[in-house]
C-alpha positions as CSV (number, residue, x, y, z in Angstrom):
1,M,66.8,150.4,-42.4
2,T,63.2,149.3,-43.1
3,T,62.5,147.3,-46.2
4,H,59.5,148.6,-48.1
5,H,57.0,146.0,-49.4
6,P,54.6,147.2,-52.0
7,S,50.9,146.9,-51.1
8,D,48.6,144.7,-53.1
9,D,47.4,147.7,-55.1
10,E,50.9,148.9,-55.9
11,F,52.3,145.5,-57.1
12,D,52.0,144.9,-60.9
13,A,52.2,141.2,-61.6
14,S,52.5,142.0,-65.4
15,D,55.7,144.0,-64.9
16,A,58.2,142.4,-67.4
17,S,61.2,143.4,-65.2
18,L,60.1,141.1,-62.4
19,T,61.8,137.7,-62.3
20,R,59.8,134.6,-61.6
21,F,61.3,134.4,-58.1
22,D,60.1,138.0,-57.5
23,L,56.6,136.8,-58.2
24,V,57.2,133.8,-55.9
25,K,58.3,136.1,-53.0
26,E,55.3,138.4,-53.6
27,G,52.9,135.4,-53.7
28,A,54.5,134.1,-50.5
29,R,54.1,137.5,-48.8
30,R,50.4,137.7,-49.7
31,D,49.8,134.2,-48.4
32,G,51.4,135.3,-45.1
33,V,54.6,133.3,-45.8
34,Q,57.9,134.6,-44.7
35,I,60.9,133.1,-46.5
36,V,63.4,133.0,-43.6
37,H,66.2,131.3,-45.6
38,Y,66.7,130.5,-49.3
39,A,69.9,129.3,-50.9
40,P,70.7,127.1,-53.8
41,R,72.7,123.9,-53.1
42,F,75.2,124.8,-55.8
43,P,75.5,128.6,-56.3
44,V,77.9,127.9,-59.2
45,P,76.2,125.5,-61.7
46,G,78.2,122.7,-63.2
47,T,80.6,122.0,-60.4
48,R,82.2,118.5,-60.0
49,A,80.1,117.9,-56.8
50,E,76.9,118.7,-58.7
51,R,77.7,116.4,-61.5
52,R,78.5,113.7,-59.1
53,I,75.1,114.0,-57.5
54,E,73.5,114.0,-61.0
55,R,75.3,110.7,-61.8
56,V,74.1,109.2,-58.6
57,L,70.5,110.3,-59.4
58,S,70.7,109.0,-62.9
59,F,71.9,105.6,-61.7
60,L,69.1,105.3,-59.1
61,F,66.4,106.2,-61.7
62,L,67.9,103.9,-64.3
63,L,68.0,101.1,-61.7
64,T,64.4,101.8,-61.0
65,G,63.5,101.3,-64.7
66,L,65.7,98.2,-65.0
67,M,64.1,96.5,-61.9
68,G,60.6,97.5,-63.0
69,T,61.2,96.0,-66.4
70,A,62.7,92.9,-64.9
71,F,59.5,92.5,-62.7
72,V,57.2,92.8,-65.6
73,V,59.2,90.3,-67.7
74,A,59.3,87.8,-64.8
75,Y,55.7,88.2,-63.9
76,I,54.4,87.8,-67.4
77,A,56.9,85.7,-69.3
78,W,58.4,83.4,-66.6
79,P,57.5,79.8,-67.2
80,W,55.3,78.4,-64.4
81,K,52.6,75.9,-63.7
82,Y,50.0,75.4,-61.0
83,G,50.7,72.6,-58.5
84,E,48.3,70.0,-57.5
85,G,47.4,68.9,-54.0
86,D,47.9,72.0,-51.9
87,S,45.7,74.5,-53.8
88,T,48.6,76.8,-54.5
89,Y,50.8,77.2,-57.5
90,R,54.5,76.7,-57.7
91,A,56.9,77.8,-60.4
92,L,59.0,75.5,-62.5
93,F,61.9,77.5,-61.2
94,P,62.0,77.7,-57.4
95,Y,63.1,81.3,-57.3
96,Y,60.1,82.7,-59.1
97,T,58.5,84.5,-56.1
98,P,61.9,85.7,-54.7
99,V,62.7,87.2,-58.1
100,L,59.3,89.1,-58.1
101,G,59.9,90.4,-54.6
102,A,63.5,91.4,-55.2
103,T,62.9,93.2,-58.5
104,L,59.8,95.1,-57.2
105,G,61.5,95.9,-53.9
106,L,64.7,97.2,-55.6
107,C,62.5,99.2,-58.0
108,L,60.6,101.0,-55.2
109,L,63.8,101.3,-53.1
110,S,65.8,102.9,-55.8
111,L,63.0,105.3,-56.7
112,G,62.6,106.3,-53.1
113,L,66.3,106.9,-52.7
114,G,66.4,108.9,-55.9
115,I,63.7,111.2,-54.6
116,V,65.4,111.6,-51.3
117,V,68.8,112.4,-52.9
118,W,67.2,114.9,-55.3
119,S,65.4,116.7,-52.5
120,K,68.3,116.7,-50.1
121,K,71.2,117.3,-52.5
122,L,69.9,119.3,-55.4
123,L,66.8,121.3,-54.4
124,P,67.5,124.7,-52.8
125,E,67.6,125.0,-49.1
126,E,64.5,126.9,-47.9
127,V,62.9,127.7,-44.6
128,S,59.5,129.4,-44.7
129,I,56.9,130.4,-42.1
130,Q,53.3,130.6,-43.2
131,E,50.1,132.0,-41.6
132,R,46.8,130.5,-42.7
133,H,44.1,132.8,-44.1
134,D,40.6,132.4,-45.3
135,G,38.7,133.6,-48.4
136,P,39.1,133.2,-52.2
137,S,42.1,134.3,-54.2
138,D,42.0,137.2,-56.7
139,S,43.4,137.1,-60.2
140,T,46.7,138.5,-59.2
141,E,47.2,135.9,-56.6
142,Q,46.4,133.2,-59.1
143,V,49.2,134.5,-61.3
144,L,51.5,134.4,-58.3
145,T,50.5,130.9,-57.5
146,A,51.2,129.8,-61.1
147,A,54.6,131.4,-60.9
148,T,55.3,129.6,-57.7
149,I,54.5,126.2,-59.3
150,L,56.6,127.0,-62.3
151,N,59.4,128.1,-60.0
152,M,59.3,124.6,-58.4
153,G,60.0,123.2,-61.9
154,D,63.0,125.6,-62.2
155,E,64.3,124.5,-58.9
156,L,64.3,120.9,-60.1
157,G,66.9,122.0,-62.6
158,L,65.6,119.7,-65.4
159,K,66.4,122.2,-68.1
160,R,70.1,122.0,-67.5
161,R,70.0,118.4,-66.1
162,R,68.4,116.7,-69.0
163,F,70.0,113.4,-68.4
164,V,68.6,113.3,-64.9
165,G,65.1,114.0,-66.3
166,L,65.5,111.3,-68.9
167,A,66.7,108.8,-66.3
168,F,63.7,109.6,-64.1
169,L,61.3,109.0,-67.0
170,A,63.2,105.8,-67.9
171,G,62.6,104.6,-64.4
172,A,59.1,105.8,-63.9
173,A,57.7,104.3,-67.1
174,P,58.5,100.6,-66.2
175,L,57.3,101.3,-62.6
176,G,54.0,102.3,-64.2
177,A,54.0,99.2,-66.3
178,V,54.3,97.2,-63.0
179,A,50.8,98.2,-62.0
180,G,49.5,97.3,-65.4
181,A,51.3,93.9,-65.4
182,L,49.5,92.9,-62.2
183,L,46.2,93.4,-64.0
184,V,47.1,92.2,-67.4
185,G,49.4,89.3,-66.4
186,S,46.6,87.5,-64.5
187,L,44.5,87.6,-67.7
188,I,47.2,86.0,-69.9
189,K,47.5,82.6,-68.2
190,A,44.5,80.7,-66.9
191,P,44.9,78.4,-63.8
192,T,44.3,75.3,-65.9
193,Q,46.2,72.4,-67.3
194,D,44.8,70.8,-70.5
195,G,41.5,72.5,-69.8
196,E,41.2,71.1,-66.3
197,N,41.0,73.5,-63.4
198,V,43.6,72.5,-60.8
199,F,43.8,75.8,-58.9
200,F,40.8,74.9,-56.7
201,T,41.3,71.2,-56.3
202,T,41.0,69.6,-52.8
203,G,41.6,66.1,-51.6
204,W,38.1,65.1,-52.6
205,D,38.9,65.2,-56.3
206,P,38.8,61.6,-57.7
207,K,42.0,62.2,-59.7
208,H,43.9,62.0,-56.4
209,N,42.4,58.5,-55.9
210,D,43.3,56.9,-59.3
211,G,40.1,58.4,-60.7
212,K,37.8,56.6,-58.2
213,P,35.5,58.4,-55.8
214,V,37.1,59.4,-52.5
215,R,35.8,57.9,-49.3
216,L,34.9,59.9,-46.3
217,T,37.2,58.8,-43.4
218,H,38.1,59.4,-39.8
219,E,41.4,61.1,-39.0
220,D,43.0,57.6,-38.8
221,G,41.8,56.7,-42.3
222,T,38.8,54.5,-41.2
223,P,35.9,54.7,-43.7
224,I,32.6,56.0,-42.4
225,R,29.1,54.3,-42.6
226,P,25.8,56.1,-42.1
227,A,25.3,54.3,-38.8
228,D,28.5,55.9,-37.4
229,V,26.7,59.3,-37.1
230,S,23.8,59.6,-34.8
231,V,20.7,61.6,-35.7
232,G,21.4,65.3,-35.1
233,G,25.1,64.6,-34.8
234,Q,28.1,65.6,-36.9
235,I,31.6,64.5,-37.3
236,T,34.7,65.8,-39.1
237,V,35.7,63.7,-42.1
238,F,38.8,63.7,-44.2
239,P,39.5,62.4,-47.8
240,G,40.5,58.8,-47.8
241,I,43.7,59.2,-49.7
242,P,47.3,59.1,-48.5
243,H,48.0,62.0,-46.1
244,G,44.3,63.0,-46.4
245,A,44.2,64.2,-42.8
246,T,47.5,66.1,-42.9
247,N,48.3,69.7,-43.7
248,K,49.0,68.6,-47.3
249,W,45.2,68.7,-47.7
250,A,44.4,71.4,-45.2
251,D,41.6,72.7,-47.3
252,S,39.7,69.4,-47.3
253,P,38.3,68.9,-43.7
254,T,34.5,68.5,-44.0
255,L,31.6,68.3,-41.6
256,L,29.3,65.3,-42.2
257,I,25.9,66.1,-40.5
258,H,23.1,63.7,-39.9
259,L,19.9,65.8,-40.0
260,R,16.6,64.9,-38.5
261,E,13.9,63.8,-40.9
262,Q,12.0,67.0,-41.1
263,D,15.2,69.1,-41.3
264,A,16.5,66.9,-44.1
265,E,13.3,67.4,-46.1
266,L,13.6,71.2,-45.6
267,T,17.2,71.1,-46.7
268,K,16.5,69.2,-49.9
269,K,13.6,71.6,-50.6
270,Q,15.7,74.7,-50.2
271,A,18.7,73.4,-52.0
272,K,20.0,75.7,-54.7
273,E,20.6,74.4,-58.2
274,L,24.3,74.3,-57.4
275,N,23.7,71.8,-54.6
276,H,21.1,69.6,-56.2
277,G,22.0,66.0,-55.8
278,S,24.7,66.7,-53.2
279,Q,22.6,65.4,-50.2
280,W,22.3,61.7,-49.5
281,Q,19.1,60.9,-47.6
282,N,19.3,62.7,-44.3
283,F,23.1,63.4,-44.6
284,V,24.8,66.6,-45.8
285,A,28.5,67.5,-45.9
286,Y,29.8,71.0,-45.9
287,S,33.3,72.4,-45.8
288,K,34.6,73.0,-42.3
289,I,36.6,76.1,-43.3
290,C,34.9,79.3,-42.6
291,T,34.4,81.6,-45.6
292,H,35.4,84.6,-43.5
293,A,39.0,84.0,-42.4
294,G,39.5,80.3,-42.7
295,C,38.9,79.2,-39.1
296,P,37.3,75.8,-38.4
297,A,33.5,76.3,-38.3
298,S,32.7,73.3,-36.1
299,L,30.2,74.3,-33.4
300,Y,26.9,72.7,-34.5
301,E,23.7,73.4,-32.7
302,Q,21.2,70.7,-33.7
303,Q,18.1,72.4,-32.4
304,T,18.4,75.3,-34.8
305,N,20.7,73.6,-37.4
306,R,23.2,76.4,-37.2
307,L,26.9,76.0,-37.5
308,L,29.0,78.5,-35.6
309,C,32.6,79.6,-36.3
310,P,34.2,80.3,-32.9
311,C,36.8,82.8,-34.3
312,H,34.5,85.7,-35.2
313,Q,31.0,84.2,-34.5
314,S,29.8,83.7,-38.1
315,Q,26.8,81.5,-38.2
316,F,25.6,79.4,-41.1
317,Q,22.1,77.9,-41.6
318,I,22.7,74.3,-42.6
319,T,19.1,73.7,-43.8
320,D,19.5,76.6,-46.2
321,N,22.6,75.8,-48.2
322,A,24.8,76.7,-45.2
323,R,24.3,80.4,-46.0
324,P,25.7,83.0,-43.5
325,I,23.0,84.5,-41.3
326,F,25.2,86.2,-38.7
327,G,28.7,87.6,-38.4
328,P,31.3,88.8,-40.9
329,A,31.2,85.8,-43.3
330,S,29.5,86.8,-46.6
331,R,29.6,83.5,-48.5
332,A,27.9,80.2,-47.9
333,L,30.0,77.1,-47.0
334,P,30.6,74.9,-50.1
335,Q,28.7,71.6,-50.1
336,L,30.4,68.4,-50.8
337,P,28.3,66.0,-53.0
338,I,28.1,62.6,-51.2
339,T,26.6,59.2,-51.6
340,V,27.2,55.6,-50.4
341,D,29.2,53.1,-52.3
342,D,28.5,49.4,-52.8
343,E,30.1,48.5,-49.5
344,G,28.0,51.0,-47.5
345,Y,30.7,53.6,-47.0
346,F,30.3,57.3,-47.6
347,I,32.1,58.6,-50.7
348,A,32.4,62.0,-52.4
349,T,30.9,61.9,-55.9
350,Q,33.2,64.8,-56.9
351,D,35.2,67.6,-55.5
352,Y,33.6,70.8,-54.2
353,K,31.9,72.7,-57.0
354,I,33.2,76.1,-55.7
355,P,36.4,77.1,-53.9
356,V,36.5,76.5,-50.2
357,G,37.6,79.0,-47.5
358,P,37.6,82.8,-47.6
359,A,36.8,84.7,-50.8
360,F,40.3,86.2,-50.9
361,W,42.0,82.8,-51.0
362,E,41.2,81.3,-54.4
363,R,38.4,82.3,-56.7
364,P,37.5,81.3,-60.3
């Protein structure tokens, strides 16, 4: 027996006797879709098995909301402070970061499991085969498409599973708040203590030396005099404070460069307002940490006064505020203000004026 399918001209989409699923099947036929198999998961609504699945779904979505709310509260209201010395912040309570990770992770995990359970256990089983076609859709096909979309809503079963729908909304709302918390939370608390910025401090800040200017030293802590650096030469210097050459102050290694006379004059002439007064005679000091990815930029070519980072070949023009002239780095190396103390040793008059390292590390 051959099943008769009405042609496009014979089918009346406004026929009140047609069910929504009739419109769905007709729309599928016109789109070249053959529904090979279609069966509801629970032919008889309200069975114990269906209610059990609904309870599991409700639990997962409510857990999503609970964990999302916990993340927002922890992120915004948790007491914390910025730590000094390592240019990172630490919480007053040591589990601050794990709590953020656990709550957000459980929030996303429970939401994902809920969606999987819903699609695998409640939505009807359907196998369809579709052939692609070109060209615009007429008004009838638009009605059929709308019916298909509405039918998807019917298949979700929210009309008779209201608690599942409410549980989903209760879980989705806090998850949406998580995205807002990341934006708003960072604006609530400033990285300062008593008006003093401690988020960008390095080992060159005088407060780490009892308020006195920090000396430039070798790795072994020996202070450096101008005569220790030959003309056209450069050395790596570290803050002369306890553990100044260790990983505790890994953001502090600096290149001290002895420029030739004409190059020093050009450097001073081209200095930006930010770097005015940072140069001492023919000596300049720049952060050794590349502003691209944090590698040590230490290959100095004295004929061109270019500093090369060996990792990704970024080059910085030392005589022009150490601005990047080649490679992926997009920000100039920060300059350390230096002078010489009464004993003839180099000192930093203050900390770096801008954050060191890549732009994605720490910015004002």
